N, C-alpha and C positions, 0 to 999 in steps of 0.2 A: 504494500500500500504506500509506504514511504517512497519507494523507488519510483512508483507510478506518479506520485505527486511531484517529485523532482523532475521527472521526464516532461510532464505537462508544463511545469514552471519554465524549464529550459526552452521548450518549444515556444512558449509564449514570448519569452525574451527574444528568441531568434526571429519570430514573426514581427515583433515590434521594431527590432533593429532593421529588418528588411524594409518595413514600411517607412521608417525614418530615412533610410538611405535612398529609397526610390524617389526619383524626381516626379513632380506632379504637373501636368498640363492644366493650368487653372482656367484659362479662357482663350477663346479664338474670336477675333473681331477684325473688321475692316476699318482702317483709319487713313484717310487721304491716299487712296489707291495703294495702300500697303496692307498686307495681312499681318496682324500682330498676334504672336503666340506668347502668352505669358506663362512662364514656368516658375516653379517654386525655387529652383536652383539654376545657376548658369550651366548651360550644356558644355560638355567637353567635346573636343574635336572628334573623338571616336564614337560619339553618341548619336550622330545623325548622318544619314546618307540620302542623296537625291538622285533620282533617275527619271526617265520619261518613257512613255509607251505611245508610239505614233499610230493612230488609227486613221481610217478613211475620212471620218467626220470630226473626230475629236482627238486632241493630243492630251494625254493625262500625265501630269507632273506628280510624281509620287515621292513623298518625304516619309522616311521611317525614322522614328525617334526611339532609340534603345534605352532601356532602363527607366522607362517613363510610364506612369499611370495616367489615365484620362479622368479628369474630374467629372462627376455627374452633372455639375452645374455648367460645364462648358457646352457651347452650342455645337451640335453635331452636323448640321447642314447650314450653309450660308448660300442663299440664292442671289445671283448677281446679274446685272445687265451689262452688255458690252462684249468684248472678246472672250472674257472668262465667264463661263456659264454657271459654275457652282464650285463650292469648296466643301469637301466631306471629311469628317474626322471619325475614327473608330479605334477601338482597342483591338489591333490586328492579332497580337499574341499576348501572352501573359505579361510580358515586360516590354512590348513594342507598341507604340501608338503610330498609326498610319494616317497621313493626311494626303488627300488626293485633290488636285486642282484640275477641273475639266475646262479646257480651253478650245475655242472654235478654231483658233489659229496657233501654230507653233511660234514661240518667241524665245529669245535668249533670256532665260530666267535669271533673276538677280536676287540673292538671298544672303543674309548676314546676321551676326549677333554682336551686340555691343556689350558694354560692361554690365548693364542690368540684365537680369534673366528674361529678356524678351527677344524672341527670334523674329526677324522681319523677312517677309517675302513680298516682292513688288508685284503688283497686278496691273498690267497695262490696260488702259481704257476700260476700267470696270468700276461699277458702283453697286453697293449693297441695295437690294430691293425688298427682300423678305427673309425670314428665318423659319426654321422648322425644328422643333425640339425632338422629333422622333429619331430614335437611334438608327444608324445606318450600318448594315452589314456589307461592307464593300470588299471583303476578302476575295470573293469569287470573281468580281469584276476586274481586279487589278493584279491578282497574284499569278494568273496563268499567262505568261508572257512568251511562251515558246513559239506561238504562231504569229507573233507580232514583232516588228522591228524595235529593239530596245536600244535607246541611246540616251546620253546624258549631256548636260550643259555644265560648264565650269563657271562658278560664280565670279562676278566682277566685284572685287572687294572695295567698299567705300573707305574713307578715312576713319581713323579711330581704332579702338580695340576690337578686332574682328577675328572670329574663329573661322578658319578655312574649311570649306566643305569638301570632303572626298567623295567624288561622284561615282562610287561603285557600290554594288550590293554587298551584304555582309559576307556571302560566300558563293561559290559556284554551285553549291548543292550537289556535289559529287560524293560518291561513297568512299573514295580513297584520296589520300594526299599525294598527288603526283609530283614528280620532279621534272622540271622543264629546263633544258639547256638553251639559252638564247645566245646566238653567235652574231656579233657585230663584224661584218666582213672587213677584211684588209687590216690596216693599222701599222703604226711605226713606219719603217722604210717603204712599206707597200701602201701607197695612198689610194689605190684603186683608180677609178676614172676621175679625171681632173678637167674642170671647165671654168675658165675665167676666174681663177682663184678659189673656186668651190671644190672641195675634196670629198670624194665618196666616203672615205674612212671616218671623217668627222660627222657627216650627215647621218650615217647608219648607226654610229655609236649613240647619237642623241635619240634616235627613234628606238633603238634597242633598250636604252635605259628606261624609256617611258613604258615599253612593253613589260619590262621587269617589275616596275613599280605597280602596274595594274595587276599583273599576275600575283604578286605578293599580297596585294589588298584582297584578292579573291581567295587567298589561302594556299596558294601553290608554294612548293619548295622550288626556288628559282636560282639557277647558276648562270654565270656568263663566261664565255671563253676569254674575253678581255674586258676589263673595267675602265681602261684608259687607252691612251694612244701608244700601244705597244704592238710589236710584231709577234704573231703566233702562226706557226706553220699550219697549212691546211690539214695535214695529217694529225697534228697536235690538237686541233680543235675537236675532231671527232673522238680522239682518244680520251680527252677530258670528259666528254659526254658518256662514253662507255665506262670510264672509271667510277663515275658517281651513279652509274646505273640509271641514267635519265630515261624517262618514259617517252619523251619527244625531243627532237632537235630542230630548232628553227634558226636558219641563217638569213640575215638581213643584208641586202645589197641595193645599190642604185645602178641603173642601166645607162647606156650611152650608145651613140652610133657615130661612126667616123665619116659616113657618106654625107658630104656637105649639102647635097641636094635634098636630103631627107632629115636634116637636123631640126627643122621647124615642123616636121610631120610626125616623126616617130615619137610616140608617147604612150603612156598607159601603165597599169599595174599588171605584173605577170608573176605567177607562182609556179615553181618547178619542183619536180620530184626526180629521183634517180632512175634513169631508164635509157636504154639505147634509143636512138631516133634517127630518122632521115630528114627531119624538118630542118631546113636551112637556118631559120631564125633561131631555133633552140640551140643548134650547133654553134652559131655565132656568139650567142650569149654565154654558153658554156666555155668556149675558147677564151673569151675575155676574162672570165672569173678564174680559169685554170692557168692563166698566163704566168703567174708567179712561180707555181710549182713546176711548170714545163719549160721555163726559160733556160736556155743553154742545153737542153736535151736534144739528142738526135731523133730522127723520125722513128727509128725502131724502138727506142726507149719510150717515146710518147705513146706508141701503140700498146706497149706492155702496161704502162700505167693506166691508160684509159680502159683497157680490157678488164682491169681489176674492178672498174666501176660496176660492171654488170654482175658481180658476185654478191653484191650487197643484198641483205634480206629486207623484208617488210615493204617491198615496192608497192603492192596493192594498197596497204594501209597508208603509205605515204601519199599516194594519189588521192585518197579520200580526205586526208588531213589538208592537202593543198586546196582541194575544192571548197572545203568549209572555210578556210582562212581567206581565200580569194573572194568568196561570196560576201563574207561579213565586212571585209575591208571596203569593198565597193559600196555596200549598203550604207555604211557610216559616212563615207566621203561624199556620196551623192546626195545625202540629206542636207549638206551644207555647201557643196561646191558643184558648179555646173561643168559639164564636159569631161568628167572623169572616165577615161577609156578602160574597157576591160580587155587586157592583153591576153587573157586566157590562162589555162592551166596546161602545162606540157611536161613531158618527160625529157630529160637531157642529161648528158654525162658530166655532172659536176664532181670534180675530185674531192671537194670538201665533204661530200656526202658518202664517200667511199668507206666501207667498213662499219657503217652505222648499225648498231644492234637494236635500234629502235626506229619507228617511223621518223623520217627526216625530210624536210623541205627547204627550199631556198626561195625567198621572196625578193623580187625586184620592185622596189617601192615607186619607181618612176624613172624618167630619163633626165639626167643632169644636162645632157646635150641640148634639150629643148628649152629655150628661154622661158616660155610661159609655165611649163611644168616645173622648171627649176625654182621659179618664184614661189610656187605652191609648196614645194618640198621644204622650203625654209620658213614656211608659215607655221607658227607654233600650234595653231588649231588643227591644221592639216596633219601635222605629226601626231598629235594626240588622238585624232580620229583613226589614223592608220594603226597606232598602237592598240586602240580599243578594238578595232576590227580583227587584228591578229589574236588578241586575247579571247574575244568572243568566238572566233573560229576554232580555237583550241578547246574551249569549253564545249562547244557543240559536238566536235569530233569525239571527245571523251565521254560525253553523255550517251551518244549513239553506241559507242563501244561497250559501255556498261550495260546498256539494254540488251545488246547482242549476247554478251557473256552470261547475263542472267537467263536469257532464253535457252542458251546452250546447256546451262546447269539444270534447268527444269527438264 
């Protein structure tokens, strides 16, 4: 009896501690075209995530607040007139409050938190017209995103004490924690393609680091073949991936063409996997990327080295990974930039992929030789969207593989 009393007492104290530690969303209101969310405590950076679901008629901006309880007094639905149709709030999970903004038009959403525990979200061309106290169960409407294009906006931070929003979901919802090897092409003495002062090695390292950050935020174990401007041999890159038992290998490069007549024409994103080919374009791209390892070798040695390419395993899976990455990169970029060309998915004899013990692909993010595409490639938003597309493609591939393996076990 005494032990039961102490158990109940301990449980009560634990519950009280939890309730005290939990943040409370006290109110949700619209003031001067801003959505004001008043919390009992200032949010930490790790406590909120923002994403968006683009539909045919509505774009839904979804905010998840972790470690937060929704007050019964807070308004659950705000009806608005203008571009934003409504704002809905619900307790999505035991410790997560979800806020959904239904907008008739997509817009670059701006959100921030100042020193007080108030979180601001700007609402363009919108005014409050009515409210409804009825509780909304919005989980079904916003939680299933697999059939819709998922994308996020990076917040523009105003002056003052601002908490930066990380625009990724809490996890990729995968059953295992996978290791991904991200390879930034070239480096050190090998600058890669070079146009008007712009070096491939610098560009691809910038994009690769963005891919790494995004994958880490999704919960992946991520490694890089190089973290700075240093030379790593092509064979050394894949050996690193094999040594850490990486589940996937993604090599990032930038393309170019020496034909002066086609400099302003050749453009687009291309994704390659390891395979023999008769395609002249694939052969040309592979020859460019293989140049460093084959420099100084006679023709017989070159044939021996490239013949080794076709002994690599996982070719079919690499093809599927390439298709998923290409698809998601294009979708993300085309949502914000016009004229993004699909260069396609092809097999090609890339030496950097030789000996991979895992599915491996090589992404050509665009043509540095094309002036217009070069300007895009150095646009920070363009790079972030490319990184997001690569990460989403990896997640999609792994989810499909998990479903296949589950079916095989059954």
